[in-house]
C-alpha positions in Angstrom: -0.1 0.0 -0.1 1.2 3.2 -0.8 0.1 6.3 0.8 1.6 9.9 -0.1 0.3 13.0 1.8 0.8 16.4 -0.2 -0.1 19.7 0.7 -2.8 21.7 -1.6 -1.8 25.0 -3.4 -5.3 26.8 -3.8 -6.5 29.8 -5.4 -9.6 31.4 -4.7 -11.8 33.7 -6.7 -14.9 35.7 -5.6 -18.3 35.6 -7.6 -21.0 33.1 -8.0 -24.3 33.4 -10.4 -27.4 34.6 -8.7 -30.1 31.9 -7.8 -32.7 31.3 -10.9 -35.6 31.6 -8.2 -38.2 30.1 -11.0 -36.2 26.8 -11.8 -35.7 26.6 -8.0 -39.0 26.7 -7.3 -39.5 24.3 -10.0 -37.1 21.7 -8.7 -38.9 21.6 -4.9 -42.3 21.1 -7.1 -41.1 18.2 -9.0 -39.4 16.7 -6.2 -42.6 16.6 -4.0 -44.4 14.7 -7.2 -42.1 12.0 -7.4 -44.1 10.2 -4.8 -46.8 9.8 -7.3 -44.7 7.1 -8.6 -45.3 4.6 -6.3 -43.8 1.5 -7.9 -40.2 2.9 -7.8 -38.0 4.2 -5.2 -36.7 5.6 -2.7 -34.2 7.9 -4.5 -30.9 7.1 -2.6 -29.8 9.5 -0.1 -28.9 13.4 -1.2 -25.1 13.8 -0.6 -24.9 17.1 1.6 -21.3 18.3 -0.5 -22.9 17.7 -4.0 -25.5 20.3 -6.0 -29.3 19.0 -7.0 -30.5 15.5 -6.9 -30.8 13.9 -10.1 -28.6 17.0 -12.0 -25.3 16.6 -10.3 -23.4 13.7 -11.9 -23.0 12.2 -14.8 -25.6 9.2 -13.6 -27.9 11.6 -11.2 -26.4 11.4 -8.0 -23.6 10.2 -6.1 -24.7 6.5 -5.7 -25.1 6.7 -9.6 -28.7 5.1 -9.7 -29.3 6.8 -13.0 -32.7 7.6 -11.4 -34.4 11.1 -10.9 -37.1 12.7 -9.0 -37.7 15.1 -11.9 -40.3 14.2 -14.7 -39.0 13.9 -18.2 -40.2 15.7 -21.5 -43.0 12.7 -21.6 -44.3 11.0 -24.5 -45.7 13.5 -26.4 -44.2 15.5 -29.3 -41.1 17.0 -28.6 -38.8 19.7 -29.8 -34.9 18.9 -30.0 -32.7 21.7 -30.5 -29.2 20.4 -31.8 -26.0 22.7 -30.7 -22.9 22.0 -32.7 -20.1 22.5 -29.9 -17.0 20.4 -32.1 -17.0 18.2 -28.7 -18.3 15.3 -27.7 -20.3 16.1 -25.0 -20.8 13.1 -22.1 -21.6 15.2 -18.8 -24.1 17.6 -18.8 -25.0 18.8 -15.5 -27.2 21.3 -13.8 -26.6 23.2 -10.4 -29.1 24.6 -7.8 -28.7 28.2 -9.6 -30.7 26.7 -12.9 -27.1 27.0 -15.4 -26.7 24.1 -17.3 -22.8 22.7 -17.4 -21.0 20.2 -19.9 -17.8 18.7 -19.6 -16.8 18.1 -23.2 -14.1 16.6 -25.3 -12.8 18.9 -28.0 -13.0 16.8 -31.3 -9.4 18.6 -32.7 -7.4 18.0 -29.9 -9.6 15.7 -27.5 -8.7 18.4 -24.8 -11.4 18.7 -22.1 -13.9 22.1 -22.3 -16.1 23.1 -19.7 -19.2 24.6 -21.2 -21.7 26.6 -19.3 -25.1 27.1 -21.0 -28.0 29.0 -21.5 -30.9 27.4 -19.5 -33.4 29.0 -21.8 -32.0 28.0 -25.3 -28.8 25.3 -24.3 -26.9 27.7 -26.2 -23.0 28.4 -24.7 -22.6 31.3 -22.7 -18.8 31.0 -21.5 -16.1 27.8 -22.1 -13.1 27.2 -20.4 -10.7 25.0 -22.1 -8.5 22.5 -19.6 -5.6 20.7 -19.7 -5.0 17.6 -21.7 -4.7 14.2 -20.0 -6.1 10.7 -19.8 -9.5 10.2 -22.1 -12.0 9.6 -18.9 -10.5 13.0 -17.4 -12.6 14.8 -19.7 -15.8 12.8 -18.8 -16.5 12.2 -15.2 -16.9 15.1 -12.8 -19.5 16.5 -10.6 -21.3 19.8 -9.2 -20.5 20.8 -5.4 -22.9 22.2 -3.3 -21.8 25.7 -4.4 -22.5 24.5 -8.1 -19.0 24.7 -9.3 -17.6 21.9 -11.3 -14.9 19.7 -9.9 -12.8 17.4 -11.9 -9.3 16.6 -12.6 -7.2 18.2 -15.2 -4.2 16.8 -17.4 -1.8 18.4 -15.1 -2.6 16.7 -11.8 -4.7 19.2 -10.3 -7.9 19.0 -8.5 -10.3 22.3 -10.1 -13.3 23.7 -8.7 -14.5 25.3 -11.8 -17.0 28.0 -10.9 -19.1 31.0 -13.1 -20.0 34.4 -12.8 -21.2 37.8 -14.3 -18.3 39.5 -16.6 -20.2 42.7 -17.5 -23.1 41.8 -19.7 -21.6 38.3 -20.4 -20.6 35.2 -18.4 -17.0 33.4 -17.6 -16.0 30.4 -16.1 -13.3 30.4 -13.6 -11.1 28.1 -11.8 -11.9 28.9 -8.1 -9.5 26.7 -6.4 -7.1 24.1 -7.4 -5.2 21.3 -5.6 -2.3 19.3 -6.5 -2.7 15.5 -6.3 0.0 14.8 -8.7 2.2 12.5 -6.2 -1.0 10.7 -4.8 -2.0 9.8 -8.6 1.3 8.6 -10.0 3.6 8.1 -6.8 3.2 4.6 -6.9 4.5 3.9 -10.2 7.5 6.3 -10.7 5.6 9.8 -11.8 5.5 11.4 -14.8 2.6 10.6 -17.0 2.4 6.9 -15.8 -1.1 7.1 -14.3 -3.9 9.7 -14.5 -7.3 10.1 -12.8 -10.4 8.6 -14.6 -13.0 9.6 -12.1 -14.0 11.6 -8.9 -16.8 11.8 -6.5 -17.4 13.2 -3.1 -18.1 11.2 -0.3 -20.2 12.2 3.1 -17.5 13.7 4.7 -16.8 16.0 1.8 -13.7 14.4 1.0 -13.3 14.1 -3.0 -12.6 10.4 -3.7 -10.9 9.5 -7.1 -9.8 6.2 -9.0 -7.1 6.1 -11.5 -6.6 4.6 -14.9 -4.3 2.2 -13.3 -6.3 1.2 -10.3 -4.9 3.4 -7.7 -7.6 5.0 -5.2 -8.0 7.9 -3.0 -9.0 11.3 -1.7 -8.1 14.8 -1.0 -9.6 16.3 2.6 -10.6 19.9 1.8 -10.0 20.9 5.1 -6.2 20.0 5.2 -5.5 20.2 1.4 -4.3 16.7 1.8 -4.3 13.6 -0.6 -3.6 9.9 -0.2 -3.8 6.9 -2.2 -3.6 3.2 -2.1 -3.1 0.7 -5.3 -6.1 -1.5 -5.3 -4.3 -4.6 -7.2 -1.4 -4.4 -9.7 -2.6 -5.0 -13.1 -6.0 -3.8 -12.6 -7.4 -0.7 -14.6 -10.3 1.7 -13.8 -12.4 2.5 -16.6 -15.7 3.8 -15.2 -17.0 6.1 -12.6 -16.6 5.9 -9.2 -19.9 6.0 -6.7 -20.3 7.1 -3.4 -22.8 6.3 -0.5 -23.0 6.1 3.2 -21.3 3.1 3.4 -18.2 4.2 1.4 -16.7 4.4 -1.5 -17.5 1.8 -4.7 -14.8 1.1 -7.4 -15.3 -1.3 -10.0 -12.2 -2.1 -11.6 -11.2 -4.8 -15.0 -11.5 -7.6 -12.2 -13.4 -6.5 -9.2 -15.7 -4.5 -7.3 -14.7 -2.8 -4.4 -16.2 -1.2 -1.1 -13.5 1.5 0.1 -13.8 4.1 3.4 -11.2 5.7 5.6 -9.3 3.9 8.8 -8.5 5.4 12.0 -5.3 6.7 10.9 -6.6 9.1 7.8 -5.7 6.5 4.9 -8.2 4.9 2.3 -8.7 1.1 3.1 -10.8 -1.4 1.5 -14.0 -2.8 3.1 -14.4 -5.4 0.9 -13.2 -6.9 -2.6 -15.5 -9.3 -5.0 -13.9 -10.7 -8.2 -16.1 -11.2 -10.9 -16.2 -13.0 -14.4 -13.9 -10.7 -16.7 -14.6 -13.3 -19.6 -12.0 -14.1 -22.1 -11.7 -10.7 -23.6 -13.5 -7.0 -24.6 -16.6 -7.6 -26.1 -17.5 -5.7 -29.2 -19.8 -2.6 -28.1 -17.5 -2.2 -25.1 -14.5 0.2 -24.4 -12.3 -1.8 -21.6 -11.9 -5.6 -21.1 -13.9 -5.9 -17.9 -17.7 -4.4 -16.4 -18.6 -1.7 -18.2 -20.5 -0.6 -15.6 -20.3 2.1 -12.6 -21.1 0.5 -9.4 -24.9 1.5 -8.8 -26.3 1.8 -5.1 -30.0 0.7 -4.9 -32.3 -0.4 -2.4 -35.7 -0.9 -1.2 -35.3 0.7 2.1 -32.6 3.0 2.9 -32.0 3.2 -1.1 -28.0 2.1 -0.6 -28.1 -1.4 1.4 -27.3 -3.3 -2.4 -24.7 -2.8 -4.8 -25.0 -3.6 -8.4 -22.3 -4.1 -11.6 -22.6 -6.4 -14.5 -19.8 -8.9 -15.2 -18.3 -9.8 -18.4 -18.7 -13.6 -18.9 -19.1 -15.3 -22.2 -21.6 -15.6 -23.5 -24.1 -13.7 -21.6 -23.2 -11.4 -18.9 -24.4 -11.3 -15.6 -26.2 -8.7 -13.3 -24.5 -9.2 -10.0 -26.2 -7.9 -6.9 -24.2 -7.6 -3.5 -25.2 -6.4 0.0 -23.2 -3.3 0.6 -22.2 -3.8 4.1 -20.9 -7.2 3.8 -20.1 -7.5 0.6 -21.8 -11.0 0.3 -23.5 -11.9 -3.3 -27.3 -11.2 -2.8 -28.2 -12.7 -6.8 -26.6 -13.2 -10.2 -28.9 -13.7 -13.4 -27.9 -13.5 -17.0 -29.0 -10.5 -18.3 -27.5 -9.3 -21.5 -24.7 -9.9 -24.2 -22.8 -7.2 -23.0 -22.9 -3.4 -22.1 -20.9 -0.4 -21.6 -23.7 0.8 -19.4 -24.1 1.3 -15.5 -27.7 -0.4 -14.4 -30.5 1.9 -13.3 -31.3 1.1 -9.5 -34.4 1.9 -8.3 -35.7 0.4 -5.0 -35.9 -3.7 -5.6 -35.5 -2.9 -9.7 -32.7 -2.7 -12.0 -32.8 -1.9 -15.5 -29.8 -2.8 -18.1 -29.5 -2.2 -21.4 -27.1 -3.9 -24.4 -24.7 -1.8 -26.3 -23.4 -4.9 -27.5 -21.8 -4.3 -31.1 -22.2 -0.5 -30.8 -20.3 0.8 -33.7 -18.2 3.5 -31.9 -16.1 5.5 -33.9 -13.3 5.2 -32.7 -12.0 3.0 -29.1 -9.3 4.4 -26.4 -5.6 3.2 -27.3 -5.2 0.4 -24.6 -8.9 -1.0 -25.4 -7.4 -4.3 -27.3 -8.9 -6.7 -29.6 -12.6 -7.2 -29.2 -14.0 -11.3 -29.3 -15.3 -11.6 -31.7 -14.0 -8.9 -34.4 -17.1 -7.3 -34.8 -21.3 -7.9 -34.1 -23.7 -6.1 -34.9 -25.6 -3.7 -32.7 -29.2 -5.0 -32.0 -29.7 -3.5 -28.6 -32.3 -4.7 -26.0 -33.2 -3.8 -22.4 -34.3 -5.7 -19.2 -35.7 -4.8 -16.1 -34.8 -7.2 -13.1 -36.2 -7.5 -9.5 -34.5 -8.5 -6.5 -36.7 -10.6 -4.7 -36.8 -12.4 -1.6 -35.9 -15.7 -3.4 -33.2 -13.7 -5.6 -32.9 -11.6 -8.9 -36.1 -12.3 -11.2 -36.2 -11.0 -14.9 -39.6 -8.6 -15.2 -39.5 -7.8 -18.7 -37.0 -7.4 -21.7 -38.0 -5.5 -24.8 -35.9 -5.2 -28.1 -34.7 -1.2 -28.0 -32.0 -0.7 -29.2 -30.4 2.1 -26.9 -27.7 4.6 -28.0 -27.7 6.4 -24.5 -27.0 5.2 -21.0 -31.0 5.0 -19.9 -32.3 7.7 -17.4 -35.4 6.8 -14.9 -38.0 9.2 -13.6 -39.7 8.0 -10.9 -41.6 11.3 -10.8 -43.1 9.7 -14.0 -42.5 6.2 -14.1 -40.8 6.5 -17.4 -37.3 5.6 -18.8 -35.6 8.0 -21.4 -33.1 6.9 -23.7 -32.4 7.4 -27.6 -32.5 4.8 -30.2 -30.4 3.9 -33.1 -32.3 2.5 -36.0 -31.2 1.3 -39.3 -32.9 -0.3 -42.1 -35.8 -2.2 -41.2 -35.9 -0.4 -38.1 -32.8 -2.9 -36.7 -29.6 -1.8 -35.0 -26.1 -0.8 -36.9 -23.4 -3.0 -38.1 -20.6 -2.4 -36.1 -19.2 -0.5 -38.7 -18.0 3.0 -38.9 -20.2 5.4 -37.1 -23.5 6.8 -39.0 -24.0 4.0 -41.2 -26.1 1.2 -40.7 -26.7 -2.0 -42.7 -26.1 -1.6 -46.7 -24.7 2.1 -46.2 -28.1 3.2 -44.8 -27.6 6.2 -42.4 -29.0 5.3 -39.0 -31.5 7.3 -37.6 -31.8 8.8 -33.4 -35.1 8.4 -32.2 -35.8 9.9 -28.6 -37.4 7.0 -27.0 -40.0 6.7 -23.6 -40.5 3.5 -22.1 -42.7 2.4 -19.8 -40.8 1.5 -16.6 -43.2 -1.1 -15.2 -44.1 -3.0 -18.5 -41.0 -2.3 -20.8 -43.3 -1.3 -23.5 -42.4 1.5 -25.6 -44.9 4.7 -25.1 -43.3 6.8 -27.8 -40.6 7.5 -30.5 -39.5 10.8 -32.0 -37.0 11.7 -34.6 -33.9 13.1 -33.6 -31.8 13.2 -36.6 -29.8 11.0 -39.3 -26.3 12.6 -39.3 -23.0 11.4 -37.8 -23.3 14.2 -35.4 -26.2 13.1 -33.8 -24.4 9.9 -32.7 -25.2 9.8 -29.1 -22.3 7.4 -28.5 -24.0 5.8 -25.5 -23.6 8.8 -23.5 -26.3 9.6 -20.3 -29.3 12.0 -20.8 -29.6 14.1 -17.8 -33.3 15.5 -16.8 -33.2 19.2 -15.5 -36.1 21.2 -13.7 -38.9 22.0 -16.2 -38.7 18.5 -18.1 -36.3 19.3 -20.0 -33.3 16.8 -20.7 -30.0 17.3 -22.3 -28.1 14.5 -24.1 -24.7 14.7 -25.1 -23.5 13.6 -28.7 -20.4 12.7 -31.1 -19.7 16.9 -31.7 -22.4 18.6 -29.7 -25.8 18.5 -27.5 -29.7 18.2 -27.9 -31.8 20.2 -25.6 -34.8 18.6 -25.8 -38.1 20.0 -24.4 -42.1 19.1 -24.8 -43.5 20.5 -27.7 
């Protein structure tokens, strides 16, 4: 175990955007309506160091439940406004002040860029380029309780990025900076031997991180000290981390871990559960191992269970563990393969297949898939945890091209379907082309979470720039949804 304390170099700037009262009121109103959907929930507990539930993290909350207390745009006709950003925008968040913020990766140089968006239109109000680092360093971030985006850039600095008025315009500024380089790369000799892949706050206000090479640790904001441990040699982390009151969940390429802090103030492993990682990466996955960010869920506290998918051949299993002990609650074959985190709400889990999804490019260290290619046909399943184990409730054939989001307010699952010739999924060839060279279409899709039935599909576009690339859709107050794409983002509202 390596523990390296370091000291923070912090810069503070003043200014914070004024509260948008109407949107805050809408947030409170929609949260109060969440009890109308008794079939799902409870929501996991709100982390006091994060922004609003449902919009503060890529997966909605610290627990990565991919559920939200907010109602979505619904099954009626929609207006889908596309904003070209010359960047892929996988993370779109919204603070209590009502301003959406996006963390994007620019197409030209693959450097991360933060965007402040107009809450009325989705247009860009301000942008801030960050130092390029790990690919996932331009993906995972969260909003803190002051509506600042928290992420780590390529220089090894933990950043809190605020926004404020600049005359008649807006600007994004780095309000604090903490060097975490030694804690991130000290275990492998320094330099660029490792990089942060994900960050998330715990219930004590520490900012936890995981690295590409499976180091994990935290920054203590009270002292400016960062500490880390290596989970296991030869493992890697390719997804986000999750936090609940019980600890920090990290899924590596070999195992699921739950961590917390020991009596000396160092990170420690509470339990480790290995899983079947299969013989190789599957087509439609970006790494060899689980494609899932760990999901806290449960019908009582909202965090008594932890779930991931494995990478078993030929059918991947949904794995559910007891959060307090790490014991296996149940395991059941679910889908051919997935790069998505399960939705978790109450006793229910929802898993979407990404097997064969035609990503235009893979990470440099992805390795070959087995088989080398496959058709993308999609499919989604609901599995409930019962007294007798895991029970499959329904399956459907929706070719989901985004990480789905469940609204417990209206009982709907919102995603984007990718459809090619004869309504089938695409082949695993180049992005934007389906069977026989027919351009694929992207359909805004609303699913009844109780039955799996598709309630509505609405066309969003048929261009490569509209490829939603298995990115997450974020539902904001006012029945607004933001959806990232290969080169920009959609703002979706009821028409």
